[in-house]
Backbone bond lengths (Angstrom), bond angles and torsions (degrees), N, CA, C in turn:
res aa  C-N    CA-C-N  psi(-1)  N-CA   C-N-CA  omega(-1)  CA-C   N-CA-C  phi
1 M - - - 1.466 - - 1.531 108.69 -
2 V 1.327 115.85 132.22 1.455 119.96 177.25 1.508 109.38 -74.71
3 K 1.303 117.56 132.11 1.452 122.51 -178.34 1.527 110.28 -92.83
4 L 1.313 116.17 136.90 1.462 120.69 178.43 1.519 111.78 -60.62
5 V 1.320 115.98 -31.70 1.457 118.99 -177.22 1.520 111.26 -58.76
6 Y 1.335 116.61 -28.16 1.462 119.72 -179.70 1.520 110.88 -66.02
7 T 1.315 116.82 -42.60 1.465 119.86 179.98 1.519 110.72 -66.81
8 Y 1.322 117.02 -40.07 1.465 119.54 178.24 1.528 110.62 -64.91
9 A 1.331 116.33 -40.66 1.460 120.48 -179.20 1.523 110.93 -64.94
10 L 1.330 116.93 -40.67 1.451 120.51 -179.63 1.518 110.46 -67.91
11 G 1.328 116.18 -37.40 1.463 119.64 176.33 1.515 111.29 -62.77
12 A 1.326 116.24 -43.21 1.463 120.78 177.90 1.524 110.85 -64.05
13 Y 1.323 115.51 -34.09 1.468 121.28 179.19 1.527 110.16 -61.16
14 I 1.340 116.08 -45.12 1.461 120.37 178.23 1.516 110.27 -62.20
15 E 1.341 117.39 -44.23 1.463 121.34 179.35 1.520 110.71 -58.45
16 R 1.334 114.84 -44.69 1.454 119.61 -175.42 1.524 111.62 -67.37
17 C 1.328 116.53 -30.89 1.456 120.46 -175.85 1.518 112.57 -90.76
18 G 1.317 117.31 3.32 1.449 119.48 -179.94 1.499 111.79 -60.43
19 G 1.320 117.39 -44.01 1.454 121.72 174.17 1.506 113.21 68.59
20 S 1.285 116.23 178.01 1.457 123.17 173.58 1.506 108.18 -134.17
21 S 1.326 115.78 152.20 1.453 118.13 -174.74 1.524 110.31 -68.57
22 P 1.342 117.21 146.07 1.443 120.26 179.54 1.516 111.30 -71.90
23 L 1.323 117.39 160.18 1.448 121.14 177.12 1.519 109.45 -66.01
24 S 1.317 116.18 151.17 1.460 119.62 -174.19 1.514 112.02 -116.93
25 G 1.338 118.95 24.82 1.457 122.00 -179.33 1.512 111.95 -61.41
26 T 1.320 117.21 151.18 1.459 120.85 -177.51 1.515 113.18 -97.00
27 F 1.324 118.47 -13.13 1.467 120.21 -179.92 1.519 109.92 -76.62
28 L 1.328 115.00 140.89 1.463 120.02 -174.94 1.512 112.60 -62.41
29 L 1.331 117.47 -30.37 1.457 119.63 -178.38 1.514 111.51 -63.56
30 Q 1.331 118.01 -25.34 1.460 121.23 -177.86 1.522 112.85 -77.23
31 L 1.326 116.55 -10.13 1.458 119.48 -177.82 1.525 112.74 -52.97
32 F 1.333 115.28 -48.63 1.465 118.85 -173.26 1.526 111.93 -65.10
33 M 1.345 117.10 -16.21 1.460 120.16 -178.86 1.527 111.84 -79.71
34 W 1.368 115.84 -40.26 1.455 116.64 -174.58 1.517 114.93 -103.62
35 L 1.329 117.72 -13.79 1.456 118.44 177.35 1.522 112.29 -66.49
36 L 1.339 116.60 -19.89 1.461 119.90 -179.48 1.520 112.48 -69.22
37 L 1.324 117.75 -13.09 1.466 119.60 -177.89 1.516 111.71 -51.46
38 F 1.333 114.71 -53.07 1.457 118.50 -178.23 1.525 111.68 -63.21
39 L 1.322 116.18 -39.72 1.457 120.37 -176.07 1.524 112.21 -68.98
40 L 1.339 116.90 -19.68 1.459 120.85 -178.40 1.522 112.92 -101.10
41 L 1.339 117.06 2.07 1.458 119.26 176.99 1.532 109.57 -65.05
42 A 1.323 115.47 155.46 1.468 119.35 177.21 1.519 109.49 -54.93
43 K 1.322 116.04 134.28 1.455 120.80 -171.65 1.523 110.91 -104.15
44 P 1.343 117.95 110.02 1.454 120.70 179.55 1.526 111.78 -79.73
45 V 1.319 115.18 -174.71 1.460 120.64 -176.82 1.523 109.95 -78.15
46 F 1.307 116.66 133.19 1.456 124.19 177.04 1.528 109.50 -107.88
47 A 1.329 114.79 164.56 1.452 119.26 159.42 1.524 106.97 -67.52
48 Q 1.330 117.61 156.73 1.452 120.32 -172.30 1.529 112.66 -58.93
49 D 1.351 117.37 -44.29 1.456 120.25 -178.57 1.519 111.01 -62.24
50 S 1.335 116.93 -42.21 1.460 120.75 179.81 1.514 110.91 -65.18
51 T 1.319 116.12 -39.28 1.461 119.82 178.28 1.517 110.89 -60.20
52 D 1.328 116.19 -46.90 1.460 120.53 -178.74 1.525 111.02 -62.43
53 N 1.343 117.10 -44.17 1.461 120.53 -179.27 1.519 111.24 -67.17
54 Y 1.316 117.15 -42.32 1.464 119.88 -179.54 1.530 110.32 -62.44
55 T 1.306 116.53 -45.17 1.465 120.49 178.97 1.525 111.08 -61.57
56 K 1.324 116.17 -41.76 1.464 121.15 179.96 1.526 110.93 -64.75
57 Y 1.316 116.95 -47.32 1.465 120.42 -177.82 1.524 111.33 -69.49
58 R 1.308 116.77 -36.09 1.464 120.08 177.89 1.536 110.21 -64.67
59 T 1.320 115.80 -44.58 1.463 120.28 178.51 1.517 111.10 -62.40
60 D 1.326 115.92 -41.72 1.460 120.06 179.15 1.522 110.75 -64.90
61 Y 1.327 117.15 -40.37 1.462 120.11 177.95 1.530 110.67 -59.93
62 L 1.320 117.06 -46.70 1.466 120.12 -178.59 1.535 110.91 -61.13
63 Y 1.331 116.03 -38.21 1.467 120.09 177.05 1.529 110.41 -66.41
64 Q 1.329 116.87 -47.36 1.460 121.16 -178.94 1.527 111.67 -65.26
65 R 1.309 116.71 -34.21 1.466 121.04 176.84 1.528 110.69 -62.05
66 D 1.327 115.98 -47.13 1.470 120.34 179.90 1.524 110.89 -65.54
67 L 1.333 116.05 -39.23 1.465 120.11 180.00 1.527 110.06 -66.73
68 Y 1.312 116.98 -41.27 1.462 120.71 177.97 1.520 110.90 -61.00
69 Q 1.317 116.01 -43.20 1.467 119.47 179.41 1.531 110.29 -60.88
70 K 1.318 116.04 -44.06 1.474 120.70 178.69 1.523 110.56 -61.39
71 N 1.328 116.78 -46.06 1.460 120.97 -178.56 1.526 111.88 -67.44
72 Y 1.308 116.03 -32.54 1.463 119.64 179.17 1.524 110.72 -65.81
73 F 1.309 116.42 -45.06 1.460 119.03 179.17 1.529 111.96 -68.25
74 D 1.318 116.65 -31.41 1.458 120.04 174.21 1.530 110.03 -65.22
75 Y 1.334 116.21 -41.03 1.461 120.56 176.47 1.528 111.10 -60.61
76 L 1.332 117.35 -44.54 1.461 120.52 179.17 1.529 111.19 -60.21
77 N 1.311 115.88 -38.59 1.468 120.44 179.00 1.533 110.95 -65.53
78 K 1.347 115.88 -46.22 1.458 120.01 -179.96 1.536 110.92 -66.25
79 K 1.285 116.15 -34.09 1.464 120.22 177.91 1.531 110.64 -65.73
80 D 1.330 116.30 -42.70 1.473 120.43 179.35 1.534 111.01 -63.36
81 I 1.338 115.47 -40.74 1.472 119.42 179.86 1.526 110.19 -63.69
82 Y 1.334 115.89 -43.25 1.465 118.98 179.39 1.528 111.15 -63.90
83 T 1.346 116.25 -42.02 1.460 120.56 179.41 1.523 111.05 -60.65
84 Q 1.330 116.17 -33.82 1.456 120.50 -177.40 1.531 112.78 -79.46
85 Y 1.348 117.46 -41.33 1.467 119.49 -170.91 1.540 114.21 -108.12
86 R 1.324 117.73 -28.69 1.464 122.43 176.83 1.538 112.88 55.70
87 T 1.316 116.67 40.08 1.464 120.49 177.85 1.523 109.40 -94.88
88 L 1.339 116.11 164.01 1.468 119.75 177.82 1.530 111.06 -64.40
89 V 1.346 114.99 -37.87 1.466 119.29 179.70 1.530 110.68 -65.18
90 S 1.323 116.54 -45.56 1.465 119.66 -179.09 1.529 111.20 -67.57
91 E 1.347 115.78 -30.91 1.473 118.82 177.03 1.528 110.36 -68.01
92 K 1.332 116.39 -43.78 1.473 120.29 178.07 1.533 110.20 -61.98
93 D 1.337 116.65 -42.70 1.463 120.57 179.55 1.536 110.73 -61.00
94 K 1.327 115.53 -39.96 1.468 119.21 179.71 1.520 110.85 -67.10
95 I 1.329 117.46 -42.21 1.466 121.21 178.59 1.532 110.27 -62.97
96 D 1.323 116.81 -44.34 1.471 120.23 178.91 1.530 111.06 -62.65
97 A 1.327 116.09 -41.65 1.470 119.87 179.49 1.516 110.93 -66.46
98 T 1.335 116.60 -35.89 1.464 120.76 177.93 1.518 110.57 -65.10
99 K 1.324 116.90 -45.72 1.467 120.84 178.47 1.523 110.68 -61.05
100 T 1.320 116.44 -39.98 1.465 120.67 -179.89 1.529 111.52 -64.14
101 V 1.333 116.17 -43.77 1.466 118.89 -176.71 1.523 110.87 -71.94
102 L 1.336 117.91 -35.41 1.467 120.16 176.81 1.531 110.61 -65.70
103 F 1.326 115.67 -44.03 1.464 121.22 177.71 1.527 110.11 -60.70
104 S 1.334 115.43 -44.17 1.458 121.36 -178.84 1.514 111.93 -65.64
105 R 1.321 116.46 -40.44 1.459 119.68 178.78 1.522 111.34 -62.54
106 N 1.343 116.44 -40.77 1.457 119.73 178.86 1.527 111.71 -64.10
107 L 1.331 116.51 -38.34 1.466 119.90 176.81 1.528 111.01 -64.67
108 M 1.329 116.13 -39.31 1.459 119.77 177.83 1.522 110.69 -63.08
109 L 1.333 115.85 -46.50 1.455 119.81 179.19 1.529 111.47 -61.47
110 K 1.323 116.31 -43.23 1.460 119.16 -179.18 1.526 111.09 -63.30
111 S 1.324 116.93 -44.73 1.467 119.42 -178.94 1.523 110.77 -64.20
112 Y 1.323 116.73 -33.98 1.462 119.47 176.09 1.520 110.84 -68.17
113 F 1.333 116.28 -44.71 1.461 119.94 178.16 1.532 111.17 -58.10
114 M 1.320 116.37 -40.02 1.465 119.73 -179.67 1.528 111.07 -64.34
115 A 1.341 116.70 -42.00 1.460 120.08 177.17 1.523 110.93 -65.69
116 L 1.326 116.34 -40.28 1.464 120.76 179.03 1.520 110.92 -63.88
117 R 1.327 116.43 -44.17 1.469 120.42 -178.67 1.527 111.50 -63.57
118 V 1.322 117.14 -47.85 1.465 120.08 179.46 1.531 110.45 -67.91
119 G 1.341 115.93 -35.83 1.459 119.46 178.73 1.513 112.79 -62.66
120 L 1.327 117.03 -26.81 1.463 120.10 179.28 1.534 112.59 -70.86
121 D 1.318 116.66 -8.53 1.462 119.04 172.31 1.528 111.12 -67.17
122 K 1.348 116.21 -19.61 1.455 120.27 175.22 1.525 108.60 -60.74
123 Y 1.288 116.27 121.52 1.467 121.54 175.70 1.522 112.69 57.59
124 K 1.316 117.48 23.16 1.466 120.41 179.37 1.520 111.36 -57.42
125 V 1.302 116.35 -31.71 1.460 121.30 -178.05 1.524 111.65 -60.97
126 M 1.341 117.66 -23.28 1.459 120.76 -178.62 1.534 112.06 -72.19
127 N 1.326 116.97 -21.94 1.466 121.09 -179.53 1.522 108.18 -160.07
128 S 1.312 115.60 67.21 1.463 120.68 -168.07 1.526 113.14 -66.76
129 A 1.334 118.88 -38.09 1.461 121.21 -175.45 1.535 111.01 -65.45
130 E 1.331 117.25 -50.78 1.462 120.72 -178.68 1.531 111.13 -67.75
131 T 1.331 116.02 -37.35 1.464 119.61 179.21 1.515 110.82 -64.05
132 E 1.317 116.38 -40.95 1.465 120.72 179.31 1.528 110.76 -63.83
133 K 1.327 117.62 -38.52 1.468 120.79 177.11 1.521 110.63 -59.99
134 N 1.328 116.08 -44.16 1.456 120.25 178.07 1.520 111.28 -61.75
135 Q 1.324 116.88 -42.82 1.453 120.41 -178.06 1.530 112.08 -66.56
136 I 1.324 116.85 -36.49 1.468 120.37 177.26 1.531 110.16 -65.46
137 E 1.331 116.27 -42.51 1.460 121.11 178.51 1.533 111.00 -62.53
138 I 1.323 115.94 -42.49 1.464 120.50 178.97 1.524 110.91 -63.15
139 K 1.319 115.87 -44.06 1.473 120.12 179.59 1.522 111.13 -60.28
140 K 1.336 116.96 -35.81 1.461 120.85 178.55 1.527 110.73 -60.25
141 W 1.338 116.38 -40.31 1.463 119.67 -179.15 1.525 111.65 -73.98
142 E 1.311 117.00 -30.74 1.465 119.13 174.50 1.528 110.03 -59.95
143 T 1.332 115.63 -45.02 1.463 120.91 179.31 1.527 110.90 -64.89
144 W 1.319 116.51 -42.30 1.463 121.07 -179.60 1.526 111.31 -62.03
145 L 1.311 117.59 -41.43 1.465 121.25 179.17 1.522 111.16 -65.25
146 D 1.331 117.02 -37.22 1.468 120.24 174.85 1.531 110.30 -61.00
147 E 1.324 116.26 -42.94 1.459 120.68 -179.93 1.531 111.40 -63.32
148 Q 1.315 116.14 -40.21 1.467 119.82 -179.92 1.521 111.57 -65.94
149 N 1.314 116.18 -33.83 1.469 118.86 179.89 1.527 112.73 -74.83
150 L 1.319 116.82 -9.86 1.465 120.04 170.11 1.527 110.88 -82.61
151 I 1.320 115.96 -22.50 1.464 121.88 -177.75 1.524 111.83 -87.16
152 I 1.320 116.39 -43.08 1.471 121.84 -172.23 1.528 113.82 -53.84
153 P 1.334 121.02 -43.38 1.482 119.57 -178.77 1.524 113.70 -60.94
154 N 1.333 117.73 -17.03 1.456 121.05 -177.57 1.526 113.73 -86.99
155 F 1.317 117.57 -3.73 1.463 119.80 178.77 1.530 110.16 -66.93
156 N 1.350 115.67 134.19 1.461 120.04 -178.30 1.519 114.35 -117.66
157 N 1.344 116.28 -11.31 1.461 119.13 -176.54 1.524 110.49 -152.52
158 N 1.320 114.89 173.00 1.461 120.69 -178.87 1.522 112.15 -64.92
159 S 1.319 117.01 -32.86 1.459 120.33 -179.47 1.530 111.42 -62.35
160 D 1.339 116.32 -43.37 1.471 120.56 177.17 1.525 110.37 -58.60
161 I 1.312 115.43 -45.31 1.464 120.93 -177.06 1.527 110.93 -65.85
162 Q 1.320 116.50 -43.31 1.459 119.99 -178.64 1.527 111.63 -65.01
163 T 1.317 116.57 -40.65 1.470 120.49 177.83 1.515 110.84 -62.37
164 W 1.334 115.72 -46.46 1.461 119.92 -179.95 1.529 110.83 -64.03
165 S 1.325 116.70 -40.39 1.469 120.77 -178.75 1.525 111.82 -64.36
166 R 1.334 116.93 -38.10 1.468 120.01 177.06 1.524 110.73 -63.45
167 D 1.330 115.88 -41.25 1.463 119.81 178.32 1.530 110.90 -66.40
168 F 1.324 115.52 -41.60 1.462 119.49 -179.06 1.531 110.90 -62.08
169 K 1.325 116.43 -37.14 1.460 120.16 -178.99 1.524 111.06 -57.69
170 K 1.336 116.28 -37.38 1.464 120.22 178.46 1.532 110.60 -67.06
171 F 1.328 115.83 -44.35 1.468 119.66 -179.99 1.531 111.33 -68.38
172 Y 1.316 115.74 -29.27 1.462 120.24 -175.94 1.527 112.53 -62.34
173 V 1.335 116.47 -27.95 1.459 120.20 175.60 1.526 109.83 -60.26
174 E 1.329 116.83 -46.44 1.464 120.76 -179.97 1.522 111.83 -72.49
175 I 1.324 117.17 -31.61 1.461 120.25 175.80 1.524 109.88 -60.31
176 Q 1.334 116.81 -46.09 1.461 120.54 179.32 1.522 111.27 -65.36
177 R 1.336 116.62 -40.17 1.463 119.28 178.74 1.528 110.60 -61.02
178 T 1.329 116.31 -41.31 1.466 120.38 -179.81 1.526 110.91 -65.69
179 I 1.325 116.72 -41.36 1.462 120.20 179.29 1.522 110.90 -61.65
180 Y 1.327 116.52 -50.91 1.461 119.80 -177.58 1.526 111.88 -66.81
181 S 1.332 117.15 -33.77 1.465 120.09 176.66 1.525 110.47 -64.76
182 G 1.341 115.82 -41.21 1.459 119.42 177.25 1.514 112.09 -63.92
183 L 1.337 116.14 -42.51 1.465 120.36 177.30 1.525 110.48 -61.23
184 A 1.332 115.91 -43.87 1.465 119.97 179.95 1.523 110.91 -62.68
185 Q 1.335 116.81 -42.09 1.457 119.53 -179.68 1.522 111.57 -63.38
186 S 1.327 116.59 -38.07 1.471 119.14 178.28 1.524 110.44 -64.54
187 Q 1.326 117.10 -37.49 1.463 121.26 178.56 1.531 110.85 -68.49
188 I 1.334 116.23 -42.14 1.469 120.77 179.07 1.522 110.51 -62.29
189 N 1.339 116.22 -47.93 1.464 119.89 -178.88 1.521 111.59 -60.07
190 L 1.328 116.49 -39.61 1.456 120.67 -179.95 1.525 111.06 -63.02
191 R 1.333 117.15 -43.82 1.468 120.33 179.52 1.525 111.48 -65.12
192 L 1.325 116.45 -37.77 1.462 119.48 176.66 1.526 111.04 -62.54
193 Q 1.339 116.07 -39.56 1.459 119.78 178.20 1.522 110.88 -66.07
194 I 1.334 117.26 -42.11 1.461 120.85 179.06 1.524 110.39 -62.29
195 Q 1.341 115.61 -43.24 1.465 119.18 177.96 1.526 110.74 -60.37
196 N 1.318 116.58 -41.80 1.461 120.89 178.30 1.523 111.49 -62.87
197 D 1.353 116.34 -40.48 1.465 120.42 178.73 1.525 111.26 -65.58
198 I 1.332 116.33 -39.19 1.465 120.21 179.16 1.524 110.21 -63.69
199 E 1.317 115.82 -44.83 1.464 119.68 -179.67 1.532 110.99 -63.39
200 S 1.329 116.38 -39.61 1.471 119.78 177.89 1.525 111.14 -63.43
201 L 1.333 115.65 -41.09 1.457 120.07 178.41 1.526 110.90 -63.84
202 A 1.331 115.72 -41.36 1.464 119.97 178.89 1.521 111.09 -62.61
203 N 1.309 116.85 -39.52 1.464 120.19 178.52 1.526 111.24 -66.70
204 N 1.337 117.15 -36.25 1.465 120.26 175.96 1.527 110.87 -62.36
205 I 1.337 114.95 -42.07 1.463 119.13 178.17 1.523 110.50 -64.70
206 K 1.322 115.71 -43.63 1.469 120.83 -178.84 1.524 111.36 -58.62
207 N 1.328 116.19 -37.11 1.465 120.67 -176.70 1.525 113.32 -91.10
208 D 1.322 117.20 1.71 1.456 120.09 178.92 1.530 110.15 -68.88
209 P 1.333 118.24 134.38 1.468 120.56 -178.45 1.526 113.48 -57.56
210 K 1.324 117.51 -26.95 1.461 120.04 -178.56 1.531 112.96 -84.04
211 N 1.327 116.03 -6.61 1.461 119.20 -178.30 1.533 110.34 -71.12
212 Q 1.314 115.61 123.01 1.476 121.53 178.95 1.531 108.79 -112.23
213 N 1.324 114.82 60.11 1.464 121.53 -179.43 1.528 112.73 62.81
214 Y 1.346 116.65 22.60 1.464 119.57 179.47 1.532 111.57 -62.77
215 S 1.337 115.79 -31.08 1.464 119.53 -172.53 1.526 113.95 -93.36
216 N 1.341 117.16 4.25 1.466 118.72 -177.22 1.526 112.68 -60.64
217 D 1.335 115.62 -45.42 1.463 119.23 -179.79 1.528 111.05 -63.93
218 W 1.337 115.37 -37.54 1.458 119.33 -180.00 1.521 110.33 -61.50
219 F 1.316 117.03 -47.56 1.455 120.42 -179.32 1.525 112.01 -69.40
220 A 1.323 117.07 -26.56 1.463 119.76 177.36 1.528 111.49 -68.39
221 S 1.345 116.13 -36.32 1.469 119.77 -178.25 1.528 112.71 -90.78
222 Y 1.318 117.25 -13.11 1.457 120.82 -175.04 1.532 113.42 -60.13
223 P 1.342 120.21 -44.28 1.473 119.00 -178.48 1.526 113.70 -56.39
224 V 1.341 116.78 -37.22 1.469 120.13 179.86 1.532 110.11 -65.18
225 K 1.321 116.54 -48.58 1.464 120.13 -178.99 1.529 111.37 -68.55
226 S 1.316 116.31 -33.77 1.459 120.36 177.28 1.531 110.30 -64.20
227 D 1.322 116.41 -40.68 1.464 120.33 177.56 1.525 111.08 -64.39
228 L 1.322 117.10 -38.53 1.465 120.87 178.30 1.530 110.80 -64.31
229 I 1.340 115.97 -40.62 1.462 120.43 177.28 1.514 110.26 -62.31
230 T 1.334 116.39 -46.89 1.458 121.21 179.85 1.522 111.30 -59.78
231 K 1.336 116.56 -43.57 1.461 121.07 -178.86 1.532 111.14 -62.95
232 S 1.335 117.34 -45.17 1.463 120.73 -179.23 1.521 111.76 -64.47
233 L 1.331 116.90 -41.95 1.455 119.55 -179.91 1.524 111.79 -69.84
234 Q 1.320 116.98 -34.66 1.463 119.90 175.91 1.523 110.78 -66.36
235 T 1.326 116.17 -40.07 1.468 120.11 177.76 1.520 110.60 -63.03
236 A 1.332 116.71 -42.43 1.466 121.01 178.30 1.525 110.52 -59.09
237 A 1.334 116.08 -42.45 1.465 120.10 179.88 1.525 111.38 -66.94
238 Q 1.319 117.05 -38.12 1.468 121.13 179.89 1.525 111.47 -66.19
239 V 1.327 116.44 -37.80 1.464 120.59 178.06 1.527 110.14 -59.52
240 C 1.325 117.19 -38.95 1.462 121.35 -179.21 1.527 112.06 -65.02
241 R 1.318 116.59 -27.30 1.464 120.16 -177.09 1.528 113.02 -85.60
242 R 1.313 116.83 -0.94 1.458 120.60 -179.65 1.528 110.07 -64.18
243 A 1.316 115.97 132.26 1.472 120.77 -177.80 1.527 111.06 -68.71
244 Q 1.325 115.11 142.64 1.461 121.61 175.08 1.524 108.77 -90.94
245 R 1.327 115.59 139.31 1.462 120.04 -179.69 1.524 110.13 -125.00
246 G 1.336 115.47 138.41 1.449 119.31 179.60 1.518 111.82 83.69
247 N 1.336 115.55 -171.71 1.457 122.07 -176.52 1.520 113.44 -99.75
248 T 1.322 116.99 7.83 1.459 121.30 179.60 1.522 109.06 -116.14
249 F 1.317 115.87 129.49 1.461 120.61 -177.92 1.525 110.51 -68.91
250 S 1.320 116.00 128.02 1.460 121.85 174.99 1.523 107.28 -96.59
251 N 1.312 115.93 105.10 1.464 121.01 -171.85 1.526 111.39 -73.85
252 F 1.314 115.48 110.61 1.466 121.72 -179.46 1.525 112.50 -92.28
253 Y 1.336 116.78 -6.78 1.460 119.03 -172.29 1.531 113.89 -62.69
254 P 1.347 119.93 -35.54 1.474 118.41 175.53 1.529 112.64 -57.59
255 E 1.331 117.38 -35.22 1.469 120.29 176.85 1.526 110.47 -68.33
256 V 1.321 115.74 -38.92 1.470 119.54 175.91 1.523 110.04 -59.79
257 R 1.346 116.13 -43.18 1.458 120.62 -178.41 1.531 111.80 -63.38
258 I 1.321 116.57 -34.16 1.472 119.47 176.66 1.523 110.35 -60.08
259 E 1.332 116.01 -45.68 1.470 119.95 -179.55 1.527 111.20 -69.96
260 I 1.331 116.64 -37.26 1.462 119.94 177.38 1.528 110.37 -64.05
261 N 1.326 117.24 -40.92 1.466 120.80 178.69 1.519 111.40 -65.91
262 K 1.339 117.10 -36.65 1.461 119.79 174.17 1.523 109.83 -59.94
263 T 1.329 115.26 -45.28 1.471 120.03 179.06 1.519 110.97 -61.39
264 N 1.331 116.72 -41.84 1.464 120.06 177.32 1.519 111.25 -57.00
265 N 1.328 116.55 -43.00 1.471 120.65 -179.55 1.527 111.21 -64.80
266 Y 1.328 116.91 -40.96 1.467 119.82 178.22 1.527 110.64 -64.18
267 L 1.332 115.68 -42.46 1.465 119.80 179.54 1.530 111.08 -65.25
268 K 1.329 116.30 -41.05 1.467 119.71 177.90 1.513 111.23 -63.44
269 S 1.333 116.15 -37.10 1.464 120.06 178.04 1.521 110.66 -63.80
270 L 1.328 116.07 -42.75 1.468 120.00 177.26 1.524 110.92 -61.67
271 I 1.342 115.60 -42.01 1.462 120.22 179.88 1.525 110.61 -64.21
272 T 1.326 117.11 -44.36 1.468 121.38 -178.44 1.521 110.78 -60.66
273 D 1.331 116.14 -46.51 1.465 120.36 179.75 1.522 111.28 -65.16
274 L 1.333 116.13 -39.61 1.464 119.54 -179.37 1.522 110.95 -70.31
275 K 1.327 115.81 -30.88 1.460 120.05 177.60 1.527 110.11 -62.78
276 S 1.337 115.86 -40.40 1.468 119.78 178.34 1.523 110.63 -61.90
277 V 1.338 115.55 -40.43 1.467 119.61 177.86 1.521 110.53 -63.63
278 A 1.323 116.29 -43.21 1.468 120.24 -179.39 1.523 112.00 -64.65
279 I 1.337 116.61 -35.49 1.460 120.05 177.96 1.534 110.14 -62.88
280 K 1.318 116.51 -44.49 1.466 119.86 177.54 1.523 110.77 -61.60
281 L 1.301 115.81 -39.21 1.460 120.58 -178.11 1.515 111.72 -66.01
282 N 1.344 116.53 -32.68 1.453 120.71 -175.35 1.536 113.53 -92.47
283 N 1.315 116.72 -4.42 1.475 119.63 178.00 1.525 110.78 -76.08
């Protein structure tokens, strides 16, 4: 017998996973504020190895985030001292603090990328090809950040730092695109899994001995709503593939959220209708 509690739980699951869009600030200090979005999403069941890695990378990210924040404020302090006194010692202190904060920021980004990549194993089976593309792209940036942290300790003056920072700004556009694409893929995969769970539940109801054709109308309308879900998720994926132009990141994630919210509404509608069927079945 299908239990009503299952339909209520699945409905609550959709509500909980609705989420809110991350902040889109361009300053590096804001990173630690919005990168947590993915880490705070509802966490489904993993294989044991994936669970261990995700927990490890998430913990490391939180540590690196706090360390980056500390180093950033130390840099601001050293910068203010140099601006005030303009001594050789204060200049060296500022350069050292700058190198430390750049190194720290890269470690924070890498640890986040690692958590994001492993986190995409969640429901990967629902869209394995696109998910794998995202994971390969993320891994590329992990390697790139490691390479940059081999360069940063060699900076000896402000000119070196400024040149590197200008170059990083260009790469940062693609870094943000990769992050938001990964977040979008995790949201898409989750909705596909929820849709699959709803359909499985509907089939259980349909095959229940007490079912007296209660679910016929539901299955008659399901193809239309299923097509709407597919269309919204495909649109969300297409938005992520839009090319970035110039040195300023064009944040596409709000558009992704519009399509995800449409999908949420379609899924909730399916749940509501199926709940009515389950109530009849349990009377």
